[in-house]
Structure formats: structure tokens, C-alpha cells
PDB file of N, H, CA, C and O in Angstrom:
ATOM      1  N   MET A   1       0.840  -1.211   0.000  1.00  0.00           N
ATOM      2  CA  MET A   1       0.000   0.000   0.000  1.00  0.00           C
ATOM      3  C   MET A   1       0.873   1.259   0.000  1.00  0.00           C
ATOM      4  O   MET A   1       0.576   2.222  -0.707  1.00  0.00           O
ATOM      5  N   ILE A   2       1.943   1.250   0.788  1.00  0.00           N
ATOM      6  H   ILE A   2       2.184   0.467   1.362  1.00  0.00           H
ATOM      7  CA  ILE A   2       2.807   2.439   0.856  1.00  0.00           C
ATOM      8  C   ILE A   2       3.424   2.714  -0.516  1.00  0.00           C
ATOM      9  O   ILE A   2       3.500   3.865  -0.945  1.00  0.00           O
ATOM     10  N   GLU A   3       3.868   1.650  -1.207  1.00  0.00           N
ATOM     11  H   GLU A   3       3.807   0.715  -0.859  1.00  0.00           H
ATOM     12  CA  GLU A   3       4.499   1.834  -2.531  1.00  0.00           C
ATOM     13  C   GLU A   3       3.512   2.482  -3.504  1.00  0.00           C
ATOM     14  O   GLU A   3       3.880   3.365  -4.278  1.00  0.00           O
ATOM     15  N   VAL A   4       2.261   2.035  -3.457  1.00  0.00           N
ATOM     16  H   VAL A   4       1.961   1.317  -2.828  1.00  0.00           H
ATOM     17  CA  VAL A   4       1.242   2.620  -4.345  1.00  0.00           C
ATOM     18  C   VAL A   4       1.064   4.105  -4.033  1.00  0.00           C
ATOM     19  O   VAL A   4       0.973   4.929  -4.943  1.00  0.00           O
ATOM     20  N   ALA A   5       1.016   4.436  -2.760  1.00  0.00           N
ATOM     21  H   ALA A   5       1.090   3.766  -2.021  1.00  0.00           H
ATOM     22  CA  ALA A   5       0.851   5.836  -2.364  1.00  0.00           C
ATOM     23  C   ALA A   5       2.026   6.665  -2.876  1.00  0.00           C
ATOM     24  O   ALA A   5       1.840   7.780  -3.364  1.00  0.00           O
ATOM     25  N   LYS A   6       3.232   6.118  -2.764  1.00  0.00           N
ATOM     26  H   LYS A   6       3.383   5.212  -2.368  1.00  0.00           H
ATOM     27  CA  LYS A   6       4.410   6.851  -3.247  1.00  0.00           C
ATOM     28  C   LYS A   6       4.292   7.116  -4.739  1.00  0.00           C
ATOM     29  O   LYS A   6       4.592   8.219  -5.196  1.00  0.00           O
ATOM     30  N   LYS A   7       3.856   6.115  -5.507  1.00  0.00           N
ATOM     31  H   LYS A   7       3.612   5.220  -5.136  1.00  0.00           H
ATOM     32  CA  LYS A   7       3.708   6.288  -6.955  1.00  0.00           C
ATOM     33  C   LYS A   7       2.693   7.379  -7.264  1.00  0.00           C
ATOM     34  O   LYS A   7       2.909   8.199  -8.156  1.00  0.00           O
ATOM     35  N   ILE A   8       1.584   7.388  -6.529  1.00  0.00           N
ATOM     36  H   ILE A   8       1.408   6.721  -5.804  1.00  0.00           H
ATOM     37  CA  ILE A   8       0.548   8.403  -6.756  1.00  0.00           C
ATOM     38  C   ILE A   8       1.120   9.790  -6.474  1.00  0.00           C
ATOM     39  O   ILE A   8       0.888  10.729  -7.235  1.00  0.00           O
ATOM     40  N   VAL A   9       1.868   9.913  -5.380  1.00  0.00           N
ATOM     41  H   VAL A   9       2.056   9.150  -4.762  1.00  0.00           H
ATOM     42  CA  VAL A   9       2.455  11.220  -5.021  1.00  0.00           C
ATOM     43  C   VAL A   9       3.392  11.685  -6.132  1.00  0.00           C
ATOM     44  O   VAL A   9       3.364  12.854  -6.519  1.00  0.00           O
ATOM     45  N   LEU A  10       4.220  10.778  -6.647  1.00  0.00           N
ATOM     46  H   LEU A  10       4.243   9.829  -6.334  1.00  0.00           H
ATOM     47  CA  LEU A  10       5.149  11.150  -7.725  1.00  0.00           C
ATOM     48  C   LEU A  10       4.369  11.609  -8.954  1.00  0.00           C
ATOM     49  O   LEU A  10       4.740  12.596  -9.588  1.00  0.00           O
ATOM     50  N   LYS A  11       3.289  10.903  -9.294  1.00  0.00           N
ATOM     51  H   LYS A  11       2.987  10.101  -8.778  1.00  0.00           H
ATOM     52  CA  LYS A  11       2.479  11.304 -10.454  1.00  0.00           C
ATOM     53  C   LYS A  11       1.918  12.691 -10.239  1.00  0.00           C
ATOM     54  O   LYS A  11       1.962  13.525 -11.144  1.00  0.00           O
ATOM     55  N   MET A  12       1.386  12.955  -9.043  1.00  0.00           N
ATOM     56  H   MET A  12       1.350  12.278  -8.308  1.00  0.00           H
ATOM     57  CA  MET A  12       0.820  14.268  -8.755  1.00  0.00           C
ATOM     58  C   MET A  12       1.890  15.340  -8.890  1.00  0.00           C
ATOM     59  O   MET A  12       1.640  16.408  -9.448  1.00  0.00           O
ATOM     60  N   LYS A  13       3.100  15.051  -8.373  1.00  0.00           N
ATOM     61  H   LYS A  13       3.303  14.183  -7.920  1.00  0.00           H
ATOM     62  CA  LYS A  13       4.186  16.036  -8.459  1.00  0.00           C
ATOM     63  C   LYS A  13       4.503  16.359  -9.912  1.00  0.00           C
ATOM     64  O   LYS A  13       4.643  17.528 -10.271  1.00  0.00           O
ATOM     65  N   THR A  14       4.618  15.324 -10.757  1.00  0.00           N
ATOM     66  H   THR A  14       4.505  14.375 -10.466  1.00  0.00           H
ATOM     67  CA  THR A  14       4.963  15.566 -12.161  1.00  0.00           C
ATOM     68  C   THR A  14       3.859  16.374 -12.844  1.00  0.00           C
ATOM     69  O   THR A  14       4.147  17.262 -13.646  1.00  0.00           O
ATOM     70  N   ILE A  15       2.603  16.071 -12.530  1.00  0.00           N
ATOM     71  H   ILE A  15       2.369  15.349 -11.878  1.00  0.00           H
ATOM     72  CA  ILE A  15       1.483  16.814 -13.136  1.00  0.00           C
ATOM     73  C   ILE A  15       1.565  18.278 -12.710  1.00  0.00           C
ATOM     74  O   ILE A  15       1.432  19.176 -13.542  1.00  0.00           O
ATOM     75  N   VAL A  16       1.782  18.519 -11.424  1.00  0.00           N
ATOM     76  H   VAL A  16       1.890  17.790 -10.748  1.00  0.00           H
ATOM     77  CA  VAL A  16       1.859  19.903 -10.921  1.00  0.00           C
ATOM     78  C   VAL A  16       3.014  20.632 -11.599  1.00  0.00           C
ATOM     79  O   VAL A  16       2.865  21.777 -12.026  1.00  0.00           O
ATOM     80  N   GLU A  17       4.177  19.962 -11.699  1.00  0.00           N
ATOM     81  H   GLU A  17       4.299  19.032 -11.352  1.00  0.00           H
ATOM     82  CA  GLU A  17       5.336  20.604 -12.328  1.00  0.00           C
ATOM     83  C   GLU A  17       5.030  20.961 -13.779  1.00  0.00           C
ATOM     84  O   GLU A  17       5.406  22.033 -14.252  1.00  0.00           O
ATOM     85  N   LYS A  18       4.342  20.052 -14.488  1.00  0.00           N
ATOM     86  H   LYS A  18       4.036  19.181 -14.104  1.00  0.00           H
ATOM     87  CA  LYS A  18       3.988  20.323 -15.891  1.00  0.00           C
ATOM     88  C   LYS A  18       3.087  21.553 -15.969  1.00  0.00           C
ATOM     89  O   LYS A  18       3.291  22.423 -16.816  1.00  0.00           O
ATOM     90  N   GLU A  19       2.086  21.624 -15.082  1.00  0.00           N
ATOM     91  H   GLU A  19       1.920  20.918 -14.394  1.00  0.00           H
ATOM     92  CA  GLU A  19       1.168  22.762 -15.100  1.00  0.00           C
ATOM     93  C   GLU A  19       1.916  24.061 -14.794  1.00  0.00           C
ATOM     94  O   GLU A  19       1.649  25.099 -15.399  1.00  0.00           O
ATOM     95  N   VAL A  20       2.860  23.989 -13.841  1.00  0.00           N
ATOM     96  H   VAL A  20       3.076  23.146 -13.350  1.00  0.00           H
ATOM     97  CA  VAL A  20       3.625  25.188 -13.470  1.00  0.00           C
ATOM     98  C   VAL A  20       4.459  25.656 -14.659  1.00  0.00           C
ATOM     99  O   VAL A  20       4.490  26.849 -14.962  1.00  0.00           O
ATOM    100  N   THR A  21       5.136  24.724 -15.336  1.00  0.00           N
ATOM    101  H   THR A  21       5.111  23.755 -15.090  1.00  0.00           H
ATOM    102  CA  THR A  21       5.966  25.124 -16.471  1.00  0.00           C
ATOM    103  C   THR A  21       5.096  25.728 -17.566  1.00  0.00           C
ATOM    104  O   THR A  21       5.510  26.681 -18.227  1.00  0.00           O
ATOM    105  N   LYS A  22       3.894  25.188 -17.767  1.00  0.00           N
ATOM    106  H   LYS A  22       3.557  24.415 -17.230  1.00  0.00           H
ATOM    107  CA  LYS A  22       2.987  25.734 -18.776  1.00  0.00           C
ATOM    108  C   LYS A  22       2.671  27.192 -18.452  1.00  0.00           C
ATOM    109  O   LYS A  22       2.798  28.055 -19.321  1.00  0.00           O
ATOM    110  N   SER A  23       2.261  27.481 -17.215  1.00  0.00           N
ATOM    111  H   SER A  23       2.158  26.780 -16.509  1.00  0.00           H
ATOM    112  CA  SER A  23       1.891  28.846 -16.839  1.00  0.00           C
ATOM    113  C   SER A  23       3.117  29.757 -16.902  1.00  0.00           C
ATOM    114  O   SER A  23       3.014  30.900 -17.348  1.00  0.00           O
ATOM    115  N   ASP A  24       4.279  29.260 -16.458  1.00  0.00           N
ATOM    116  H   ASP A  24       4.363  28.332 -16.096  1.00  0.00           H
ATOM    117  CA  ASP A  24       5.492  30.067 -16.512  1.00  0.00           C
ATOM    118  C   ASP A  24       5.816  30.433 -17.954  1.00  0.00           C
ATOM    119  O   ASP A  24       6.164  31.577 -18.245  1.00  0.00           O
ATOM    120  N   LYS A  25       5.702  29.460 -18.858  1.00  0.00           N
ATOM    121  H   LYS A  25       5.419  28.530 -18.622  1.00  0.00           H
ATOM    122  CA  LYS A  25       6.018  29.719 -20.273  1.00  0.00           C
ATOM    123  C   LYS A  25       5.088  30.784 -20.831  1.00  0.00           C
ATOM    124  O   LYS A  25       5.538  31.699 -21.522  1.00  0.00           O
ATOM    125  N   SER A  26       3.806  30.678 -20.541  1.00  0.00           N
ATOM    126  H   SER A  26       3.441  29.935 -19.980  1.00  0.00           H
ATOM    127  CA  SER A  26       2.859  31.652 -21.080  1.00  0.00           C
ATOM    128  C   SER A  26       3.160  33.040 -20.505  1.00  0.00           C
ATOM    129  O   SER A  26       3.075  34.037 -21.221  1.00  0.00           O
ATOM    130  N   GLU A  27       3.509  33.105 -19.221  1.00  0.00           N
ATOM    131  H   GLU A  27       3.577  32.295 -18.639  1.00  0.00           H
ATOM    132  CA  GLU A  27       3.838  34.400 -18.618  1.00  0.00           C
ATOM    133  C   GLU A  27       5.081  34.989 -19.265  1.00  0.00           C
ATOM    134  O   GLU A  27       5.135  36.187 -19.541  1.00  0.00           O
ATOM    135  N   ILE A  28       6.084  34.143 -19.507  1.00  0.00           N
ATOM    136  H   ILE A  28       6.040  33.170 -19.282  1.00  0.00           H
ATOM    137  CA  ILE A  28       7.322  34.611 -20.136  1.00  0.00           C
ATOM    138  C   ILE A  28       7.019  35.104 -21.549  1.00  0.00           C
ATOM    139  O   ILE A  28       7.538  36.137 -21.972  1.00  0.00           O
ATOM    140  N   GLU A  29       6.173  34.361 -22.286  1.00  0.00           N
ATOM    141  H   GLU A  29       5.752  33.521 -21.942  1.00  0.00           H
ATOM    142  CA  GLU A  29       5.810  34.770 -23.647  1.00  0.00           C
ATOM    143  C   GLU A  29       5.142  36.145 -23.629  1.00  0.00           C
ATOM    144  O   GLU A  29       5.405  36.986 -24.488  1.00  0.00           O
ATOM    145  N   ILE A  30       4.279  36.358 -22.645  1.00  0.00           N
ATOM    146  H   ILE A  30       4.065  35.674 -21.947  1.00  0.00           H
ATOM    147  CA  ILE A  30       3.586  37.650 -22.538  1.00  0.00           C
ATOM    148  C   ILE A  30       4.617  38.760 -22.298  1.00  0.00           C
ATOM    149  O   ILE A  30       4.510  39.844 -22.871  1.00  0.00           O
ATOM    150  N   LEU A  31       5.608  38.487 -21.455  1.00  0.00           N
ATOM    151  H   LEU A  31       5.695  37.606 -20.990  1.00  0.00           H
ATOM    152  CA  LEU A  31       6.628  39.498 -21.169  1.00  0.00           C
ATOM    153  C   LEU A  31       7.407  39.870 -22.428  1.00  0.00           C
ATOM    154  O   LEU A  31       7.737  41.038 -22.633  1.00  0.00           O
ATOM    155  N   PHE A  32       7.704  38.875 -23.273  1.00  0.00           N
ATOM    156  H   PHE A  32       7.436  37.926 -23.106  1.00  0.00           H
ATOM    157  CA  PHE A  32       8.528  39.136 -24.457  1.00  0.00           C
ATOM    158  C   PHE A  32       7.713  39.690 -25.628  1.00  0.00           C
ATOM    159  O   PHE A  32       8.284  40.186 -26.599  1.00  0.00           O
ATOM    160  N   LYS A  33       6.389  39.609 -25.543  1.00  0.00           N
ATOM    161  H   LYS A  33       5.924  39.207 -24.754  1.00  0.00           H
ATOM    162  CA  LYS A  33       5.573  40.165 -26.639  1.00  0.00           C
ATOM    163  C   LYS A  33       5.624  41.684 -26.584  1.00  0.00           C
ATOM    164  O   LYS A  33       5.531  42.263 -25.501  1.00  0.00           O
ATOM    165  N   PRO A  34       5.770  42.336 -27.723  1.00  0.00           N
ATOM    166  CA  PRO A  34       5.846  43.807 -27.736  1.00  0.00           C
ATOM    167  C   PRO A  34       4.504  44.477 -27.409  1.00  0.00           C
ATOM    168  O   PRO A  34       4.417  45.705 -27.383  1.00  0.00           O
TER     169      PRO A  34
END
């Protein structure tokens, strides 16, 4: 059970990181747009 929980936590972390990079990229793009 603990191993399954660890896998779920890792999946959640990767999803959150992906979402963060997406928002960061869009914010950076907005900054560089004239």
C-alpha cells in the first residue's frame, strides 16, 4: 500500500510541475511580446 501511495504522489508532483511550467512559459511569452 505504501508503494502505491508513493507512486501516486510522484504522479501528482509531475502533473503539478507540468502545469507550473505551462503557466510560466505563457507568462514569459507575454513578457517578451511587444
